[in-house]
N, C-alpha and C positions, 0 to 999 in steps of 0.2 A: 471459293473465297479468294483464289489466286488473283481474280480480277480486281479485288478491292484495292490492292496497293501494288503498283509496279515498282514504286520506289517510295521509301518512307521519308524522303526529303520534303520539307515543307515548301509550299508554294510561295513564291516571292510576292504574289498578289494578295496574300493574306494580311491585309493591313490592320493596324491598330485603330480602333474606333475612337472618336474624340470623347464620347461620354459613355464609359462602360457601365454595366450593371453590377454594382458591388455585390459579391456573394453569389452571383448567378453566372459564373463563367464555366465553360466546358472545354476550354483549350487544352488544359493540362492539370493533372493532379498535383503538379508542382506549384500551382498558383495558390493553393490553400495555405493558410498559416499553421501555426502550432495548434495541436489539439490541447484542450485544457489539462489533461493529465501530464503531457510532456512539458507544457509551459510551467505548471506548478512545481514540477520536479526541478526544472531549471532554476526557478526562483529560489528554491530551498538550497540549491548548490551555490547560489551567489551570495555566500556569507562567509566571512572570515578568510583566513589564509590556509591553503591546503597544498600538499606537495604537487609539483608540476610534472609535465611529460608523462602522465598516466599513472604515476605512483600515488594515486588518491583513492579514497574509499568509494567514490562514485564509479570510477572506471572498474574497480574490482567488483563492485556489486553488479554492474551492467554485464560484465563478463560471466559472472556466476549465474545470473538470470538467463542468459542465452544458453548456457550449458544445461540449465534445468529445463528450458523449453524444448530443447532438442534431445534431451536425455543422453548426453554424450560429453565426455571430458575433452572437448575440442579446444584448440588454440584459437583465441579471438583477438582481432585487431580492429581498430576504429580509424576511419579516414573521413575526409570532408565530403566526398561525393562519389557517385556511382562509376564515373569514368575512371577515377583512380582505383577504386575497389576492383573493378574488372581487370584493368590493365596490369596492376601489380600482382594480382592473384594469378593471372595467366603467365606473366613473366616468371613467376616463381616455379612454374612447371615446365618451362621451355628454355631451350637454347636458341641462339639466333638462326640456326640452320633447321629448326623445326617448323611445323605448320599447325595451325589451329583450325579445326573443322567446325563450321557453324551454319545455321540456316541463312539463306540469302537475304532475309529480312531481319536478321539478328541485330540488336542495338550496337554490338561491338563492331559490326560491319558498316552500318549506315549512319551512326550518330556519334561517333567518338573520335572523329578527326585523326584517325590513325594512331591514337594513343596506345592501343595494345601492341602495335608493331614498334612504336617508339620505345616504350619501356622494356620491351623484350629484345631490344637491339636488332630488330628486323625480322622477327618471326612472321612468316607469311600466313595470311588468313585464306583458307580454301572454302569456297561456298558450296553448299549442297542444298537439295530441295526437300520438299515435304509439304503435304497439304495443310492448310489452315495455319500456316506459320510455324509448324512443328517439324523438327528434323526427323527424317525417316531412317531407321536402322540400316535399311538397304542402301541409302545414300551414303552412309558412313563407310560401308564396305566398298562401295563403288569408288569413293574418293581415295581410300587407302590403296586399292588395287589398281588404280589408274596408272600409276608409275611407282616403281620401287627402286629405281636406279639412283646412283649417287649424285646425279645431276639435278635432282628434284628435291624440294624440301621434304623432310621426313615427318609425317603426321605424328603428333604427340598428345594433343588435347582435343577433346570434343567439348564445345560450349553450347548449352541449351539455355533458353530464356523462359523463366517461369514466373508469372504468366507471360505469354508471348506478346509480340508487338501487334498481333491481330486480336488480342483479348481472348485467346484460347488458352487452355490449360493442359499440361501433360498429366495423364493419369498415372497411377502407380505402375500399372502394367506397361505403359508406354515407356516410362523411365527405366524399368527393369530390362525391357528389350534393348534400349539404347546402351545400358550398362553391359549387357551380354555382348553386344557388338564391340564395345570398348575393350572388354576382356579378351575377346578373340584376337584383337589387333594390337594389344598392348598400349592402350590409350588411357589417359586420365580423363576424368569427367568434372567439368566446371559448370556451375549453375549461376546465371545472372538472375538474381532474385530481387530486382528493384521493386516488383510487385508480388513478392513471394507470399505475403500475408493474404492477398486477394486470391491466390491459388489455393491456399489452405482453407480459406473460407468457402470457396467454390466447391472444392472436393469434399469438405467436411472430414478431413483426415488429421492424424497427428503429424506435426512437422517432421519427425524422424522417418515417417513412412515414405515421404517424397524427397528425402535427402540421403543420409548415410545408409539407411536400410535399403534404398534403391540404388546404391552404388555411387552416390555423389561424393567426390573427394573434397571439393571446396565450394562453399556457398557464399555469394556476395549478397548479404541481407539488406534490403532497402528500408531505411527509416524516413527519408525525406518525403516520399510519396505516401507514407503511412501515418502522417500526423506530426512529424518533426520538422524543424526549420532547416536542418542540415544534418548530414552524417549518415554513413553506412558502416555496417560491420562485415568483416571478412572472417569467415569461420572455416578453419582447417580441420576436417574430420580425420584426415591423415596427417598426423602431427609432424612426420618427417618432412612434409612439404613446406612446413612453416620455418624450417631452419634458416636463421638469419633474416627472416622476413621483416623484423623490426628495422633493420638497416635499410631495406628497400623503402619502407615508409618514410624514414628520415631523409634519405637522399631525394625522394620525390616531393619533398615539402609537405608531407601528409602527417607528420608528427606534431600534433597541437601542443603548444606549451601549456596552455590552460585546458588540458584535456577534459576536465570535468564538464565543460560547456558542450562538448560533443556527446559525452556519455550519460550525463544526468537525465536528459530526456528519454533515453532508453530505459532507465530505471522506472520512470513514470509510465511509459508505454507497457512494459512487461509486468510490473508488479500489479497494475490495475487490470490487466487483460485488455486494455484499450487497443493494442496492436491488432487484435482479432476483431474486436467490436468495430473499429474503424473500417477494416476491410469489408466486413459484412455490410456495413452501411453504404459504402461506395458501390459494392456489387448490387445491392438492392436498388439503389438509385438508378444504376444503369439498366437493370431489368425493367423498372418502371418506365424509363425513357424509351427503351426498346419497344415495349408494348404500345406506348402512345404514338411513337413515330410510325409504326406499322399500320396504324389505323387512319393515317392522314393520306388522302388521295394524292397521288403523284410522288409520294415518298417511298423509296425502296430500301428496306433494311438489308444490309449485305452481310452474308455469312452468319455463323452461329456464335453468340457471345457467351463466354464463360465467366469473365471477370468484369472489370469496371469501365470498359470502353464500348461504345456502340458505333458501328460504321453504317452510314446510310447515304444513298444517292438522292440528292435534293435537286429539284428544278433550279436553274440558275437564278430565276427571279426570287424564289423563296430564300435561297442562301443569301442573296444580296439584301433582301428585306430584313432578315434576321440580324445581319451585321449592322445595318443602318439603325436598328433599334438597340444596338449596344451589345449584342451577344458575340462571344468569342469562341471559335472552334477552328480546327485546321482542315484545310484541303490537302490532298495528296496528289502529287504530279502524276498525270496519266491515268488516274483511276476514275475520276468523276465522283468519287466518294468523299464524304466528310466524316471526320472523327469527332465524337462527342465523349469527352473523358470526365468521369465522375470521381469525386474525392470523398474523404471522410466527412467533409463539411457540406457536401451537396444535400440539400433537403428536398422533401417531397414538393414543397412550395416552389423551389428553384426549377425542378423538373416540370411541374405543372405550368409555370409561367412561360417557359420555353415552348411547351406544347401549345399553349394558348396563342402565343405569337405566331407559331407555325400554322395554326389553323386560320 
């Protein structure tokens, strides 16, 4: 799978087509709108006057629901997007002279414009390897033991992405092994969970089993890719790490004055169970697409899919033909592979239409 993506930077040649196919896009799960449950909850919140800056019943209810889902009395904060969630959470665990260890394809390394370094006042990101986009415990040890002198940044946090940028998922045992390595070296464990729901659906486990029970200190839980219009939750399972975190959010411009518009959709997602239903639907659509693409002569499915993205190598003429017909999907520099991302809104008809055009 290492050959799939040598860099997750998107190709400049991936142009926007003039006449898109509404509802049939595979470029990103960010392209989908609100799911009905989140939208209806937002509509209910859009009534009357309520306290601002998070002192409202919707924010309180969303926080309690997250605690119920994870079966933990965690500290919960809400921000606008995943970059802010990851960057502020990591900054809360680091000093400027520390280092963050992550996989070389991790989103905090490839797609956040240096925000983790910026908000932590210069904490260095150290890259490590691992098959199928997953950080190996041995790579953590190697990174820590590479240098221990005062002239080198001191490793403080390990960050894992669940599900990974290659649509793979860390198992309970894999996370436990990473936690063991963190304990041996005195490191905190952060999880970028932009697609955490897809990982839960793929593994068919309880959320607590792949978070705090596996040693995760802080989870950035994705809502945007799971059926919301915007908004991520930062969940501190180690409460001491959340000390004065509200001030970080305020200083970073992440404290919403009308917070209920960020948190009410969470209430709809969690009360209805749609957060998991949406993830299962996206994963199932990707599985259907994976099988269909594998059956097309000249198309090579790359790697093993666990979550809601499929990577495939397409003949150049086929990729160009699909884009000419209005389909959107990303190329990745140096890999020759295309990424097809499914969302909660991807239907069987969408998948079958893409496959029909591919054939």
